[in-house]
N, CA, C and O of each residue as an XYZ file, in Angstrom:
812
protein
N      22.457     16.016     -0.633
C      21.614     16.819     -1.185
C      20.384     15.910     -1.148
O      20.366     14.772     -1.617
N      19.334     16.534     -0.531
C      18.064     16.034     -0.069
C      17.050     16.580     -1.671
O      16.936     17.772     -1.959
N      16.488     15.570     -2.434
C      15.574     15.978     -3.570
C      14.318     16.418     -3.044
O      13.718     15.890     -2.109
N      13.861     17.689     -3.883
C      12.994     18.264     -4.107
C      11.413     17.245     -4.010
O      11.352     16.205     -4.667
N      10.282     17.671     -3.179
C       9.089     16.762     -3.230
C       9.066     16.659     -4.656
O       9.317     15.606     -5.242
N       8.737     17.853     -5.291
C       8.054     17.955     -6.677
C       9.119     17.341     -7.914
O       8.898     17.411     -9.123
N      10.353     16.713     -7.244
C      11.149     15.626     -8.289
C      10.945     14.608     -7.391
O      11.943     14.002     -7.782
N      10.656     14.126     -6.807
C      10.840     13.197     -5.971
C       9.575     11.984     -6.700
O       9.855     10.858     -7.111
N       8.514     12.471     -6.694
C       7.405     11.527     -6.465
C       6.424     12.111     -8.449
O       6.163     13.271     -8.770
N       6.207     11.112     -9.123
C       5.458     11.925    -10.113
C       3.660     12.223    -10.005
O       2.833     11.761     -9.219
N       3.531     13.079    -11.022
C       2.027     12.772    -11.589
C       1.635     11.780    -11.161
O       2.180     10.825    -11.716
N       0.498     11.333     -9.961
C      -0.127     10.253    -10.112
C      -1.200     10.031    -11.296
O      -0.954      9.052    -12.000
N      -2.076     10.598    -11.552
C      -3.084     10.584    -12.135
C      -2.488     10.253    -13.590
O      -2.963      9.483    -14.425
N      -1.181     11.131    -13.686
C      -0.333     10.742    -14.997
C       0.033      8.885    -15.147
O      -0.211      8.213    -16.149
N       0.589      8.436    -14.005
C       1.382      7.927    -13.505
C       0.199      6.256    -13.982
O       0.633      5.265    -14.571
N      -0.712      6.374    -13.680
C      -2.064      5.731    -13.322
C      -2.643      5.622    -14.746
O      -2.859      4.520    -15.250
N      -2.892      6.788    -15.391
C      -2.857      7.224    -16.750
C      -2.117      5.996    -18.281
O      -2.470      5.379    -19.286
N      -0.756      6.366    -17.303
C       0.150      6.032    -19.037
C       0.429      4.332    -18.441
O       0.414      3.567    -19.406
N       0.664      3.620    -17.150
C       1.291      2.550    -17.146
C       0.179      1.131    -15.655
O      -0.179      1.087    -14.478
N       0.153      0.401    -16.804
C      -1.276     -0.658    -16.055
C      -0.732     -0.425    -14.394
O       0.325      0.105    -14.052
N      -1.833     -1.009    -13.484
C      -1.267     -1.020    -12.199
C      -0.219     -2.366    -11.873
O       0.565     -2.421    -10.925
N      -0.479     -3.679    -13.169
C       0.257     -4.593    -12.649
C       2.082     -4.130    -12.897
O       2.915     -4.922    -12.456
N       2.451     -3.144    -13.441
C       4.028     -2.527    -13.558
C       4.288     -1.799    -12.893
O       5.159     -0.969    -13.156
N       3.565     -1.832    -11.659
C       3.954     -0.502    -10.942
C       4.866     -0.985     -9.538
O       4.418     -2.040     -9.088
N       5.804     -0.553     -8.914
C       6.877     -0.642     -7.873
C       6.198     -1.795     -6.699
O       6.639     -2.883     -6.327
N       4.721     -0.909     -6.241
C       4.130     -1.257     -5.513
C       2.842     -2.208     -5.034
O       2.193     -2.467     -4.021
N       2.938     -2.667     -6.929
C       1.429     -2.960     -7.071
C       1.769     -5.202     -6.325
O       2.705     -5.852     -6.789
N       1.032     -5.663     -5.516
C       1.009     -6.463     -5.078
C      -0.422     -7.387     -5.038
O      -1.185     -7.269     -4.078
N      -0.689     -8.218     -6.043
C      -2.128     -9.006     -6.202
C      -2.449     -9.951     -4.974
O      -3.435    -10.634     -5.252
N      -1.971    -10.217     -3.753
C      -2.246    -10.889     -2.917
C      -2.168     -9.582     -1.728
O      -1.599     -8.502     -1.879
N      -3.071    -10.155     -0.296
C      -3.132     -9.669      0.907
C      -1.692     -9.552      1.360
O      -0.945    -10.489      1.639
N      -1.345     -7.916      1.397
C       0.184     -7.971      2.058
C       0.239     -8.835      3.564
O      -0.720     -8.895      4.333
N       1.466     -9.432      3.781
C       1.956    -10.396      4.912
C       1.554     -9.775      5.537
O       0.384     -9.839      5.913
N       2.713     -8.596      6.023
C       2.633     -7.798      7.212
C       0.811     -7.452      7.565
O       0.515     -7.912      8.668
N      -0.050     -6.955      7.054
C      -1.072     -6.652      7.152
C      -1.940     -8.014      7.289
O      -2.770     -7.742      8.157
N      -2.120     -9.112      6.935
C      -2.675    -10.407      7.313
C      -2.013    -10.782      8.633
O      -2.577    -11.728      9.182
N      -0.992    -10.299      9.266
C      -0.821    -10.896     10.357
C      -0.826     -9.947     11.413
O      -0.792    -10.421     12.548
N      -0.877     -8.121     11.235
C      -1.880     -7.605     12.118
C      -3.529     -7.471     11.787
O      -4.285     -6.707     12.386
N      -3.752     -8.000     11.157
C      -5.180     -8.371     11.384
C      -5.687     -9.419     12.266
O      -6.624     -9.279     13.052
N      -4.756    -10.856     12.013
C      -4.441    -11.822     12.948
C      -4.390    -11.616     14.429
O      -5.216    -12.001     15.257
N      -2.804    -10.655     14.716
C      -2.909    -10.647     15.715
C      -3.361     -9.822     16.796
O      -3.093     -9.943     17.992
N      -4.481     -8.496     15.911
C      -4.931     -7.913     16.444
C      -6.633     -8.065     16.747
O      -7.362     -7.197     17.226
N      -7.089     -9.715     16.225
C      -8.076    -10.085     15.944
C      -9.129     -9.361     15.063
O     -10.297     -9.712     15.231
N      -8.938     -8.652     14.388
C      -9.921     -8.154     13.431
C     -10.334     -8.605     11.784
O      -9.623     -8.643     10.780
N     -11.744     -8.912     11.974
C     -12.173     -9.734     11.433
C     -12.926     -8.933     10.193
O     -12.802     -9.055      8.974
N     -13.618     -8.210     10.863
C     -15.270     -7.109     10.771
C     -14.738     -5.825     10.872
O     -13.615     -5.612     11.329
N     -15.535     -4.914     10.445
C     -15.695     -3.630     11.177
C     -15.742     -2.993      9.225
O     -15.699     -3.531      8.119
N     -15.874     -1.316      9.876
C     -15.624     -0.544      8.259
C     -13.785     -0.142      8.366
O     -12.970      0.198      9.224
N     -13.818     -0.359      7.316
C     -12.104     -0.354      6.888
C     -11.553      0.828      5.838
O     -11.966      0.690      4.686
N     -10.694      1.947      6.079
C     -10.144      2.443      4.853
C      -8.882      2.483      4.359
O      -7.813      2.865      4.836
N      -9.178      2.055      3.394
C      -6.932      1.647      2.334
C      -6.619      2.797      1.933
O      -6.815      2.922      0.724
N      -6.194      3.743      2.460
C      -5.394      5.441      2.004
C      -4.370      4.690      1.051
O      -3.683      3.684      1.223
N      -4.520      5.526      0.021
C      -3.659      5.532     -1.326
C      -3.948      4.220     -2.328
O      -3.208      3.734     -3.183
N      -5.527      3.756     -1.838
C      -5.351      2.184     -2.789
C      -5.249      1.862     -4.079
O      -5.954      0.989     -4.585
N      -4.343      2.553     -4.745
C      -3.779      2.740     -5.975
C      -4.712      1.160     -7.326
O      -5.760      1.156     -7.971
N      -4.045      0.545     -7.218
C      -4.356     -0.736     -7.746
C      -6.074     -1.353     -7.146
O      -7.031     -1.660     -7.856
N      -5.979     -1.373     -5.616
C      -6.907     -1.050     -5.158
C      -7.213     -3.210     -4.737
O      -8.312     -3.737     -4.563
N      -6.119     -3.771     -4.709
C      -5.465     -5.104     -4.982
C      -6.169     -5.608     -3.091
O      -6.881     -6.583     -2.854
N      -5.704     -4.665     -2.152
C      -5.715     -4.328     -0.667
C      -7.059     -4.425      0.005
O      -7.473     -5.013      1.004
N      -7.562     -3.675     -0.860
C      -9.087     -3.685     -0.723
C     -10.370     -4.303     -1.217
O     -11.539     -4.381     -0.840
N      -9.615     -4.714     -2.247
C     -10.519     -6.341     -2.518
C     -10.350     -7.154     -1.701
O     -11.274     -7.772     -1.172
N      -9.114     -7.315     -1.434
C      -9.009     -8.936     -0.459
C      -9.708     -8.926      0.484
O     -10.510     -9.736      0.950
N      -9.169     -7.363      0.937
C     -10.240     -6.919      2.773
C     -11.553     -7.398      2.922
O     -11.998     -8.223      3.720
N     -12.233     -6.605      1.824
C     -13.605     -7.131      1.572
C     -13.820     -8.176      1.442
O     -14.626     -8.433      2.337
N     -13.569     -9.353      0.690
C     -13.201    -10.464      0.364
C     -13.348    -11.811      1.959
O     -13.702    -12.987      2.046
N     -12.958    -10.989      2.729
C     -12.501    -11.703      3.817
C     -13.793    -11.133      4.972
O     -14.077    -11.681      6.037
N     -14.229    -10.287      4.574
C     -15.879     -9.865      5.430
C     -15.806     -8.188      6.106
O     -16.482     -7.675      6.998
N     -14.489     -7.528      5.112
C     -14.349     -6.053      5.837
C     -15.601     -5.075      5.113
O     -16.056     -5.609      4.102
N     -16.096     -4.023      5.386
C     -17.088     -2.956      4.940
C     -15.593     -2.035      4.427
O     -14.912     -1.179      4.992
N     -15.513     -2.730      3.042
C     -13.582     -1.978      2.241
C     -14.467     -0.585      1.467
O     -15.539     -0.472      0.873
N     -13.219      0.451      1.905
C     -13.306      1.584      1.119
C     -12.455      1.965      0.707
O     -11.794      2.456      1.622
N     -11.818      2.108     -0.506
C     -10.385      2.384     -0.998
C     -10.654      3.989     -1.545
O     -11.485      4.355     -2.377
N      -9.548      4.911     -0.702
C      -9.590      6.160     -1.730
C      -7.833      6.224     -2.133
O      -6.813      5.709     -1.675
N      -8.116      7.013     -3.070
C      -6.414      7.453     -4.374
C      -7.262      8.631     -4.221
O      -8.455      8.796     -3.966
N      -5.592      9.923     -4.616
C      -5.467     10.747     -5.201
C      -5.768     11.020     -6.966
O      -5.608     12.107     -7.522
N      -6.187      9.871     -7.575
C      -6.201      9.302     -9.154
C      -7.188      8.976     -9.363
O      -7.404      7.851     -8.913
N      -8.374      9.627    -10.104
C      -9.542      9.301    -10.269
C      -9.000      8.160    -11.533
O     -10.060      7.653    -11.899
N      -8.086      7.648    -12.201
C      -7.366      6.538    -12.989
C      -7.335      5.107    -11.964
O      -7.740      3.948    -12.060
N      -6.705      5.819    -11.085
C      -6.662      4.576    -10.341
C      -8.022      3.823     -9.653
O      -8.210      2.614     -9.515
N      -8.973      5.043     -9.238
C     -10.331      4.662     -8.799
C     -10.815      3.633     -9.440
O     -10.754      2.463     -9.063
N     -11.333      4.061    -10.476
C     -11.662      3.800    -11.967
C     -11.298      2.608    -12.270
O     -12.109      1.808    -12.738
N     -10.111      2.319    -12.069
C      -9.383      0.610    -12.559
C      -9.704      0.181    -11.412
O     -10.600     -0.634    -11.629
N      -9.588      0.214    -10.739
C      -9.925     -0.559     -9.072
C     -11.184     -1.553     -9.053
O     -11.426     -2.725     -8.763
N     -11.945     -0.245     -9.597
C     -13.723     -0.802     -9.132
C     -14.032     -1.296    -10.502
O     -14.970     -2.076    -10.667
N     -13.369     -0.928    -11.394
C     -13.434     -2.269    -12.546
C     -13.315     -3.505    -11.904
O     -14.225     -4.282    -11.613
N     -11.656     -3.663    -11.634
C     -11.667     -4.985    -11.067
C     -12.242     -5.667     -9.768
O     -12.430     -6.874     -9.616
N     -12.457     -4.775     -8.964
C     -13.540     -5.453     -7.928
C     -14.933     -6.079     -8.270
O     -15.446     -7.023     -7.670
N     -15.572     -5.257     -9.557
C     -16.489     -5.528    -10.261
C     -15.934     -6.600    -10.984
O     -16.408     -7.556    -10.370
N     -15.299     -7.032    -11.810
C     -14.811     -8.104    -12.464
C     -14.457     -9.384    -11.368
O     -14.454    -10.570    -11.698
N     -14.180     -8.900    -10.078
C     -14.218    -10.089     -9.291
C     -15.526    -10.483     -8.464
O     -15.795    -11.453     -7.755
N     -16.254     -9.301     -8.854
C     -17.848     -9.655     -7.892
C     -17.538     -9.579     -5.965
O     -18.059    -10.075     -4.967
N     -16.401     -8.660     -6.263
C     -16.323     -7.956     -4.490
C     -16.830     -6.531     -4.100
O     -16.235     -5.514     -4.459
N     -17.591     -6.524     -3.594
C     -18.397     -5.531     -3.062
C     -17.107     -4.533     -2.363
O     -16.503     -4.938     -1.370
N     -16.867     -3.557     -2.835
C     -15.824     -2.572     -2.596
C     -16.074     -1.382     -2.506
O     -15.951     -1.338     -3.730
N     -16.314     -0.335     -2.237
C     -16.898      1.939     -2.144
C     -15.026      1.913     -2.490
O     -14.139      1.440     -1.779
N     -14.907      2.643     -3.902
C     -13.660      3.080     -4.332
C     -14.005      4.735     -4.479
O     -15.174      4.925     -4.812
N     -13.233      5.918     -4.298
C     -13.271      6.950     -4.393
C     -12.264      7.773     -4.349
O     -11.220      7.692     -3.703
N     -12.688      8.684     -5.176
C     -11.189      9.691     -5.489
C     -11.314     10.777     -4.040
O     -12.357     11.377     -3.781
N     -10.379     10.853     -3.413
C     -10.238     12.150     -2.129
C      -8.089     11.928     -1.951
O      -7.248     11.114     -2.334
N      -8.106     12.878     -1.363
C      -6.915     13.705     -0.833
C      -7.065     13.383      0.428
O      -8.204     13.631      0.824
N      -6.296     12.881      1.298
C      -5.993     12.507      2.484
C      -5.695     14.055      2.944
O      -6.168     14.265      4.061
N      -5.084     15.103      2.417
C      -4.727     16.277      3.111
C      -6.442     17.129      3.624
O      -6.902     17.597      4.666
N      -6.880     16.967      2.320
C      -8.231     17.504      2.195
C      -9.591     16.614      2.203
O     -10.479     16.723      1.357
N      -9.602     15.775      3.228
C     -10.365     14.693      2.885
C     -11.588     15.121      2.630
O     -11.866     16.285      2.920
N     -12.665     14.181      1.976
C     -13.942     14.882      1.895
C     -14.983     13.892      2.490
O     -16.202     14.050      2.431
N     -14.170     12.586      3.219
C     -14.665     11.504      3.395
C     -15.692     12.156      4.644
O     -15.559     13.231      5.229
N     -16.869     10.990      4.844
C     -17.807     11.045      6.266
C     -17.780      9.565      7.083
O     -17.508      8.398      6.801
N     -18.144     10.181      8.043
C     -18.375      8.695      8.718
C     -16.813      8.292      9.754
O     -15.646      8.666      9.873
N     -17.748      7.325     10.308
C     -15.688      6.732     11.335
C     -15.232      5.539     10.430
O     -15.879      4.936      9.574
N     -14.263      5.407     10.745
C     -13.910      3.629     10.256
C     -12.942      3.133     11.827
O     -12.506      3.840     12.735
N     -12.890      1.865     11.643
C     -12.374      0.714     12.817
C     -11.043      0.928     12.638
O     -10.091      1.170     13.379
N     -11.252      0.745     11.190
C      -9.159      0.374     11.056
C      -9.029      1.343      9.510
O      -9.889      1.374      8.630
N      -7.686      2.094      9.510
C      -7.638      2.407      8.404
C      -5.958      1.857      7.856
O      -4.982      1.949      8.599
N      -5.918      1.519      7.008
C      -4.641      1.148      5.994
C      -3.993      1.681      5.488
O      -4.569      2.687      5.073
N      -2.390      1.644      5.029
C      -1.900      2.807      4.414
C      -0.533      2.153      3.925
O       0.386      1.961      4.722
N      -0.469      1.918      2.974
C       0.708      1.000      1.985
C       1.112      2.000      1.578
O       2.290      1.706      1.375
N       1.006      2.948      1.312
C       2.461      3.820      0.600
C       1.692      5.264      0.544
O       2.206      6.146     -0.144
N       0.937      5.431      0.980
C       0.123      6.815      1.140
C       1.316      8.237      2.113
O       1.991      9.167      1.672
N       1.083      7.774      3.384
C       1.993      8.472      4.438
C       3.304      8.867      3.918
O       3.614     10.058      3.954
N       4.316      7.761      3.312
C       5.688      8.306      3.084
C       5.930      9.075      1.646
O       6.998      9.526      1.231
N       5.034      9.092      1.197
C       5.122     10.070     -0.021
C       4.661     11.591      0.376
O       4.944     12.526     -0.373
N       4.004     11.770      1.481
C       3.393     12.819      2.020
C       4.769     14.099      2.341
O       5.836     13.917      2.927
N       4.390     14.991      1.895
C       5.356     16.086      1.927
C       5.667     16.525      3.645
O       4.834     17.104      4.342
N       7.106     16.086      4.137
C       7.604     16.426      5.356
C       6.411     17.621      6.479
O       6.100     17.503      7.664
N       5.924     18.947      5.199
C       5.815     19.955      5.916
C       4.037     19.964      6.028
O       3.225     20.818      6.383
N       3.898     18.193      5.404
C       2.090     18.486      5.798
C       2.091     16.474      6.537
O       1.373     15.512      6.263
N       2.813     16.579      7.128
C       2.614     15.328      7.997
C       1.592     15.490      9.398
O       0.903     14.617      9.926
N       1.740     16.746      9.737
C       1.066     16.734     10.893
C      -0.503     17.170     10.086
O      -1.425     16.884     10.851
N      -0.825     17.557      9.244
C      -2.136     17.393      8.546
C      -2.571     16.049      8.070
O      -3.762     15.886      7.803
N      -1.602     14.935      7.919
C      -1.791     13.426      7.469
C      -2.678     13.025      9.061
O      -3.854     12.876      9.394
N      -1.532     12.977      9.634
C      -1.996     12.858     11.177
C      -3.937     13.010     11.484
O      -4.947     12.318     11.614
N      -3.456     14.458     11.464
C      -4.705     14.998     12.396
C      -6.265     14.307     11.306
O      -7.201     13.720     11.848
N      -6.212     14.512     10.085
C      -6.891     13.721      9.073
C      -7.111     12.540      9.434
O      -8.243     12.199      9.779
N      -6.171     11.771      9.426
C      -6.477     10.313      9.641
C      -6.907     10.053     11.182
O      -7.419      8.948     11.362
N      -6.775     10.962     12.433
C      -7.261     11.097     13.760
C      -9.107     11.158     13.293
O      -9.870     10.375     13.859
N      -9.651     12.162     12.227
C     -10.634     12.217     12.219
C     -11.410     11.039     11.848
O     -12.393     10.574     12.423
N     -10.565     10.456     10.356
C     -11.079      9.153      9.938
C     -11.520      7.703     10.913
O     -12.207      6.746     10.554
N     -10.960      7.910     12.031
C     -10.704      6.862     12.574
C     -12.032      7.347     14.085
O     -12.623      8.370     14.431
N     -11.940      5.743     14.618
C     -13.036      6.144     15.683
C     -12.141      6.207     16.694
O     -11.030      5.710     16.511
N     -12.453      6.811     17.905
C     -11.698      5.974     19.001
C     -11.307      4.684     18.969
O     -11.972      3.826     18.387
N     -10.087      4.408     19.653
C      -9.531      3.208     19.781
C      -9.080      2.654     18.304
O      -8.236      1.760     18.234
N      -9.560      3.112     17.349
C      -9.301      2.142     16.405
C      -8.173      2.524     15.935
O      -7.632      3.604     16.172
N      -7.519      1.134     14.836
C      -6.431      0.901     14.603
C      -6.046      1.897     13.247
O      -6.914      2.348     12.499
N      -4.566      2.148     13.083
C      -3.762      2.620     11.830
C      -2.816      1.789     11.639
O      -1.886      1.833     12.444
N      -2.761      0.733     10.467
C      -2.216     -0.145     10.538
C      -0.973      0.432      9.025
O      -1.233      0.311      7.828
N       0.095      0.929      9.522
C       1.073      1.487      8.357
C       1.878      0.956      8.060
O       2.557      0.291      8.842
N       2.166      1.085      6.431
C       3.722      0.393      6.198
C       4.135      1.604      4.777
O       3.605      1.944      3.719
N       5.496      1.966      5.616
C       6.329      2.968      4.758
C       7.836      1.890      4.653
O       7.973      0.716      5.000
N       8.866      2.897      4.004
C       9.762      2.769      3.458
C      10.436      2.736      4.981
O      10.045      3.460      5.897
N      11.319      1.947      5.069
C      12.566      1.565      6.619
C      13.983      2.472      6.574
O      14.749      2.361      5.617
N      14.202      3.191      7.466
C      15.468      3.461      7.449
C      16.524      3.308      6.731
O      17.327      4.044      6.156
N      16.274      1.595      6.963
C      17.488      0.640      6.833
C      17.458      0.512      5.321
O      18.285     -0.334      4.982
N      16.788      1.057      4.241
C      16.427      1.007      2.814
C      17.750      2.340      2.320
O      17.555      3.555      2.369
N      18.902      1.727      1.918
C      19.836      2.620      1.219
C      19.430      3.121      0.116
O      18.651      2.703     -0.741
N      20.226      4.361      0.253
C      20.089      5.772     -0.573
C      19.122      6.405      0.019
O      18.898      6.348      1.228
N      18.145      7.395     -1.245
C      17.000      8.343     -0.898
C      16.139      8.319     -1.903
O      15.349      9.240     -2.110
N      16.236      6.977     -2.809
C      15.736      7.666     -3.997
C      13.509      6.687     -3.405
O      13.007      5.883     -2.621
N      13.213      7.444     -4.315
C      11.385      6.683     -3.561
C      11.189      7.616     -2.462
O      11.970      8.552     -2.295
N      10.009      7.375     -1.569
C       9.469      7.833     -0.580
C      10.517      8.373      0.523
O      11.745      8.380      0.441
N       9.749      8.792      1.508
C      10.928      9.161      2.785
C      10.933      7.144      3.712
O      10.347      6.063      3.652
N      12.026      7.843      4.426
C      12.216      6.401      5.188
C      11.136      6.689      6.450
O      10.110      7.357      6.317
N      11.550      6.087      7.628
C      11.383      6.054      8.646
C      11.906      5.059      9.759
O      11.800      3.864      9.486
N      12.419      5.379     10.895
C      12.388      4.401     11.857
C      11.075      4.450     12.765
O      10.203      5.228     12.380
N      10.813      3.663     14.001
C      10.150      3.581     14.742
C       9.849      4.766     15.583
O       8.720      4.878     16.061
N      10.947      5.838     15.849
C      11.246      6.336     17.100
C      10.197      7.377     15.757
O       9.066      7.735     16.085
N      10.510      7.587     14.949
C       9.850      8.675     13.859
C       8.503      8.564     14.011
O       7.914      9.514     14.528
N       8.034      7.827     13.750
C       6.880      7.086     13.700
C       6.169      7.802     14.868
O       5.214      8.576     14.936
N       6.846      7.349     15.589
C       6.160      7.556     17.305
C       6.069      9.103     17.798
O       5.121      9.386     18.530
N       6.913     10.035     17.474
C       6.946     11.228     17.551
C       5.943     11.543     16.916
O       5.005     12.038     17.540
N       5.836     11.335     15.369
C       5.058     12.139     14.267
C       3.700     12.305     14.970
O       3.050     13.322     15.210
N       3.413     10.738     15.281
C       1.733     10.539     15.524
C       1.385     11.108     16.785
O       0.276     11.517     17.127
N       2.121     11.098     17.241
C       2.556     11.626     19.499
C       1.522     12.910     18.935
O       1.699     13.336     17.794
N       0.482     13.466     19.779
C      -0.364     12.700     20.833
C      -1.531     11.888     20.882
O      -2.116     11.355     21.825
N      -1.865     11.930     18.906
C      -3.081     11.436     18.443
C      -3.043     10.131     18.627
O      -3.978      9.454     19.056
N      -1.810      9.684     18.263
C      -1.649      8.290     18.592
C      -0.976      7.404     19.806
O      -0.580      7.935     20.844
N      -0.898      6.064     19.564
C       0.007      5.213     20.011
C       0.493      4.216     19.822
O      -0.150      3.202     20.093
N       1.785      4.119     19.297
C       2.548      3.368     18.577
C       2.558      2.067     19.328
O       3.310      1.924     20.293
N       1.621      0.958     18.856
C       1.742      0.131     20.024
C       2.530     -1.173     19.321
O       2.708     -2.185     19.998
N       2.971     -1.107     18.000
C       4.440     -2.124     16.942
C       4.960     -1.271     16.108
O       4.467     -0.230     15.675
N       5.998     -1.756     15.890
C       6.578     -1.286     15.072
C       8.120     -2.432     14.345
O       9.266     -2.320     14.782
N       7.719     -3.420     13.230
C       8.274     -4.236     12.690
C       9.083     -4.042     11.508
O       8.370     -3.535     10.642
N      10.360     -4.243     11.065
C      11.227     -4.084     10.330
C      10.867     -5.454      9.076
O      11.218     -6.620      9.261
N      10.143     -4.986      7.887
C       9.879     -6.103      7.300
C      10.480     -5.864      5.678
O      11.522     -5.210      5.714
N      10.250     -6.073      4.911
C      10.085     -5.941      3.072
C       8.949     -5.570      2.675
O       7.917     -6.076      3.115
N       8.969     -4.388      1.553
C       7.670     -4.150      1.093
C       7.545     -4.524     -0.418
O       8.185     -3.971     -1.313
N       6.501     -5.685     -0.616
C       6.416     -6.665     -1.271
C       5.470     -5.786     -3.047
O       4.345     -5.289     -2.996
N       6.048     -5.826     -3.917
C       5.720     -5.651     -5.343
C       6.777     -6.255     -6.073
O       7.380     -7.277     -5.748
N       7.002     -5.403     -7.299
C       7.568     -5.799     -8.704
C       9.014     -5.389     -8.582
O       9.762     -5.410     -9.560
N       9.561     -4.867     -6.909
C      11.122     -4.644     -7.370
C      11.884     -5.546     -7.314
O      11.245     -6.596     -7.244
N      13.170     -5.745     -7.306
C      14.206     -6.349     -6.980
C      15.292     -6.166     -6.553
O      16.002     -6.152     -7.558
N      16.124     -5.958     -5.399
C      15.415     -6.572     -4.190
C      13.952     -5.690     -3.888
O      13.543     -4.562     -4.163
N      13.434     -6.862     -3.176
C      12.233     -6.192     -2.398
C      13.084     -4.785     -1.432
O      14.112     -4.672     -0.764
N      12.134     -4.045     -1.788
C      13.029     -2.609     -0.912
C      12.876     -3.150      0.976
O      12.245     -4.174      1.239
N      13.266     -2.649      1.648
C      13.308     -2.290      3.555
C      11.975     -2.006      3.376
O      11.483     -1.685      2.295
N      11.270     -2.138      4.610
C      10.068     -1.406      4.945
C      10.149     -1.370      7.006
O      10.916     -1.851      7.840
N       9.189     -0.720      7.044
C       8.606     -0.417      8.388
C       6.787     -1.020      8.298
O       6.048     -0.779      7.343
N       6.518     -1.559      9.134
C       5.140     -1.681      9.721
C       4.752     -1.801     10.804
O       5.000     -2.695     11.613
N       3.708     -0.343     10.965
C       3.561      0.110     12.484
C       1.877     -0.130     12.419
O       0.960     -0.127     11.597
N       2.184     -0.389     14.211
C       0.649      0.015     14.348
C       0.198      0.536     15.758
O       0.467      0.236     16.922
N      -0.650      1.497     15.100
C      -0.715      2.558     16.100
C      -2.537      2.865     16.059
O      -3.249      2.854     15.055
N      -3.078      3.204     17.932
C      -3.505      3.005     18.004
C      -4.407      4.601     18.471
O      -3.846      5.180     19.402
N      -5.485      5.203     18.015
C      -5.846      6.606     18.152
C      -6.472      6.643     19.353
O      -7.654      6.364     19.557
N      -5.456      7.082     20.348
C      -5.925      7.855     21.640
C      -7.362      8.624     21.730
O      -7.684      9.214     22.761
């Protein structure tokens, strides 16, 4: 039996108020290795980049330190405030904003959107809204770098699971799936959950 969406995930604002970012399962201080490989493989070194569901902000900060014009967005105001403090403490210029991808108020377009944990907690009934929203944020030909839990991950606790075919079907025809790599989700869990890292191009 599938767990209802309302019981499957926490209230993100409450979670970020009650727990330090470093204790969360998805916390990873360094640049995600799969993201780093995708940046190298697609020769991405500059441009406007949106980190969706930025959480503790570590990925947006690492990307800004590498030369990207980085924006990190999150549903939680507390997460945004903490990420802003961390960026200021490290002297890295990042714009952090509270925003809901399903009702986004962001303006302008981005060359790259990185999602390391937002899409796979979206209600299945709203996935089409997510796809449309991200497509509007991306410039034509822009890339969505998407990390989700993989269908190879046992049980059904936590985020929804995806296969390459799931990603291809869900994002068509707005996006072309360029690659989908089975990997792991770096963080504080042991063992690390099985993940899928997908690279999609906005059509």
